[in-house]
N, C-alpha and C positions, 0 to 999 in steps of 0.2 A: 916881374911876371911877363911884361910885354916882351922883354928881351928873350926870355925862354920860349915864348910862343913864336917869335920871329926866328929863333934858332931851330925851329922845326919840332919842338916837343908837343905832344898831345896834351889836352887838358888834364887827362889822368896823370900823365908823367909830371906835369907842372904841379898838380895838387900833391903828389907824393913828395916832391922836393920841398914844398912850402907848407906841408901839413894842412892843406885845405882840401875840400871836396872838389871834384871836377866841375860840379855845378856852380860853385862859388867862383872858380877860375873863369868859367864861361860867362858868368854875370859881369865880372870885372872887365873882361875883354869886350863884351857886348857894349859896355858903356864907353870904353876907350876908343874903339874903332871910329865912331862918328867925330869924336874930338880931334882925332888926327886926320880925318878925311880919308880913311882907307876902308876897303871892303874885303880884304883878304890878308892872310898871314904874309904873303910875299910882299904886298904893298906895305904892310906894317914894318917889315924888315927894311924896306927902302926908306920909309919915313923916319925910322929911328936912326939910320945911317946919315940921313940929311940933317937931322937935329944934332947929331954928334959932330958933324963937320962944321957946324956954325961956330 
């Protein structure tokens, strides 16, 4: 889900791919952002790239 968000998909688009409601997607991302120390989808993309590079 985080990779889809970092890839630029909207919550609605992510929900359609994963058979979840956009609100559920939003809730999961809301909980994930502080854990990764990010506040935007662009920062999420950068954080995921940094994790993958380790």
